[in-house]
C-alpha positions in Angstrom: 192.8 125.8 134.9 195.7 123.7 133.4 193.5 120.6 133.6 190.7 122.3 131.6 193.1 123.5 128.9 194.6 120.0 128.8 191.2 118.5 128.3 190.2 121.0 125.6 193.5 120.5 123.7 193.1 116.7 123.9 189.5 116.8 122.6 190.5 119.1 119.7 193.4 116.8 118.8 191.2 113.7 118.8 188.5 115.5 116.7 191.1 116.6 114.2 192.7 113.2 114.1 189.3 111.6 113.3 188.6 114.2 110.6 192.0 113.5 109.1 191.4 109.8 109.0 188.0 110.2 107.3 187.6 109.7 103.6 185.6 112.2 101.5 182.7 110.6 99.7 180.6 112.2 97.0 177.7 111.1 94.9 175.2 112.1 92.3 171.9 110.5 91.5 168.4 110.5 90.3 165.5 110.4 92.7 161.7 110.0 92.3 159.5 111.5 95.0 155.9 110.3 95.3 153.2 111.6 97.6 149.7 110.4 96.8 148.9 111.5 93.2 152.0 113.7 92.9 155.3 112.4 91.5 158.4 114.6 91.1 161.9 113.9 89.9 165.2 115.3 91.1 168.9 115.2 90.6 170.6 115.2 94.0 174.3 115.4 95.0 175.8 114.4 98.3 179.2 115.0 100.0 180.2 113.4 103.2 183.0 112.1 105.4 183.4 108.3 105.8 184.7 107.3 109.2 185.5 103.6 109.6 184.7 102.6 113.1 185.2 98.8 112.9 186.0 96.3 110.2 183.2 96.6 107.6 181.3 99.3 109.5 181.3 103.1 108.8 179.5 106.2 109.8 179.1 108.9 107.2 177.6 112.3 107.9 176.5 113.8 104.6 175.2 117.1 103.1 172.5 116.6 100.3 171.7 119.2 97.6 169.3 118.8 94.8 167.0 120.4 92.2 163.9 119.3 90.4 164.1 117.9 86.8 160.6 116.6 86.3 157.3 118.2 87.3 153.7 116.9 87.6 150.2 118.3 87.1 147.2 117.9 89.4 143.5 118.8 88.8 142.3 121.7 91.0 138.6 122.1 90.1 138.4 123.4 86.6 142.1 124.0 86.1 145.3 122.0 86.0 148.0 123.1 88.4 151.7 122.5 87.6 153.7 121.2 90.6 157.5 121.3 90.5 160.4 120.7 92.8 162.5 123.9 93.1 165.3 122.7 95.4 166.3 120.2 98.1 168.7 120.6 101.0 169.3 117.9 103.7 171.6 116.2 106.1 172.0 112.4 106.4 173.8 110.3 109.0 174.5 107.1 107.1 175.5 103.9 108.8 177.1 101.5 106.3 178.0 97.7 106.5 180.4 96.4 103.9 180.6 92.8 102.6 183.3 92.2 100.0 182.0 94.2 96.9 178.5 95.0 98.3 177.3 97.1 101.1 174.0 98.0 102.8 173.1 101.2 104.6 170.6 102.8 106.8 170.3 106.6 107.1 168.2 108.9 109.2 167.8 112.3 107.4 166.6 115.8 108.0 165.5 117.2 104.6 163.9 120.4 103.1 162.1 120.1 99.8 160.8 123.4 98.3 157.8 122.8 96.0 156.2 125.4 93.7 152.6 125.2 92.5 151.3 127.4 89.7 147.8 127.6 88.1 145.8 130.3 86.3 148.7 132.8 86.5 149.2 132.4 90.2 152.2 130.8 91.9 152.7 129.6 95.4 155.7 128.0 97.0 156.0 125.8 100.1 158.9 124.2 101.9 159.2 122.3 105.1 161.9 120.5 107.0 161.0 116.8 107.6 162.7 113.9 109.3 163.1 110.7 107.2 164.6 107.3 107.3 166.0 105.3 104.4 167.8 102.1 103.4 169.7 100.9 100.4 172.2 98.6 98.9 175.3 99.3 96.8 177.8 97.6 94.7 181.5 98.6 94.6 182.7 98.6 91.0 186.2 99.7 91.9 188.0 100.8 95.1 186.6 104.3 94.6 183.4 104.0 92.6 180.1 102.3 93.5 176.5 102.3 92.4 173.5 102.1 94.7 169.7 102.0 94.9 167.8 103.3 97.9 164.3 103.9 99.4 163.5 106.7 101.9 160.4 107.8 103.6 160.5 111.5 104.4 157.5 112.7 106.4 155.1 110.4 104.4 156.7 111.1 101.0 158.4 108.1 99.3 161.8 108.7 97.6 163.3 106.0 95.4 166.8 106.7 94.1 169.7 105.4 92.1 173.1 107.0 92.3 176.8 106.7 91.7 179.3 107.4 94.5 183.0 108.2 94.7 185.4 107.8 97.6 188.5 110.0 97.8 191.3 109.0 100.2 
């Protein structure tokens, strides 16, 4: 029993130690989603915890939140339907490699985009959780501020984004 308690206490101490060494990172950006004939725009914000694992390499689990800022119209027979992005929620696991003032990253993600379609006085909403994978490049302007561009494929939907990120020690 003492051995089990000792293992649990050690595991908790290591976990808390890693969390204390992690840097908080946050970002805000503009994203353009495209799926066939439909194109939607969003403002997204992220918050995560950067854990340096080796010189120039980091793992960053992130939470992503967003809302639509640009809608689209599609033809549905005799009427036009408005399509808009209501909200976005997701989780990323970013792996980042740093080289002086630039960095590249790869990130698998699990994202939910809620889309609303309205036509002829009727409205329907749909949302679905999808896995995605993305990549990007960033430039560190200062020790705590960077800008980046990215591409992500989320269940067949393309997302192109530009954002500004902040690191807090």
